[in-house]
N, C-alpha and C positions, 0 to 999 in steps of 0.2 A: 210175669204174672200170667196165669192161664186165662184164656178168654171165657166169658160167659155168653149166654144167648139172650136174644130179645125179640119181641114182636112189637110193632108200632100200630097203635089204634087211634081212633078219634074218641076223645072222652065225651061226656055228656054236655060239655061246653063248646064242642067243636074244635078242641085243641089236639094236635098230634101228641100222643103220650106213649112213651116206651114202657113196656113191661119187661123187666130184666129178671132172669132166672138162671139157676145153675145149669152147666152144660151137660149134666147127667140126664136132664129131662129133654124130651123131644118137643119141638115147636108145636106140633099138632096136638100133643097131649095138653099143653098149657092152653092152647086155643079152645079145646073142648072143655077143659075144666072151668074156663071162664064163661062158657056158654056162647062162644063166638063162632062165626062161620068164616070160611076162607075170604069171602067178600068183605068182611070186617077188618081184615089185616092189610094195612097199607104197605108195610115192608117188614122184613124179618132177616135175621142173620146172627152175627156174633158181635160182641163188644169186647174190645181189648182196652185195658187201663194201663197207662204207662206214666212214669214220673217225668216231669218237665225238667229240663236243664235249668240251672239257676237263672240264667239270662232270659229264659222264656216264661218264668213265673209271672203271674198276673195279680196285681193288687186289686182286691174287690172292695176296699174301704173297710172301715171299722176294724182294722188290723187283720182282716181275713186275706189269705193269699191262695189263689188257685195254683196248686203245685202238681196236679195230674191232668192228663188229657184222655178223653174217651174217644176211641176210634171204632166206628161201626163198619162192618164189611161182610162180604159173602152172601149167602142165601140160606133159606130153609128148604131143604130137599123134601121134608115131610109135608110141607104146605105148598111148595112150589112158588115161593115169593122171594124176591131179591131185596137186599138192602138198597137204600137210596143215598146219594151223596150228602144230602142235608141231615141225615139221621144222626151223625156225630155231633153236629151243632145242637140239635134238639136235646140229646142226652146231656151234653155239657150244660145247657141252659136249665135243665131240670135240676141238676145238682148245684149249680153255681149261680143261677138266677140272672145270667147275662144274655 
């Protein structure tokens, strides 16, 4: 699967929140469309989604199973901000609540 892009910001509650968007868009364009400044961007880069092997799947309860993994990497050249090691965990938590 082809990677998408993201920027990480602090939401109104002070939580790190990823904004994920198609890779045809530039990081700087999304930042500007949202009315943000470079200083508002905590990290930025790319998000790759990959399926998990059967033995790596995670039961989330209520019959739900996490069967994919999000990996954040790289940087935004247009903003000049890099991804951070914890970004992958934050994106996983956003989708799977863990």
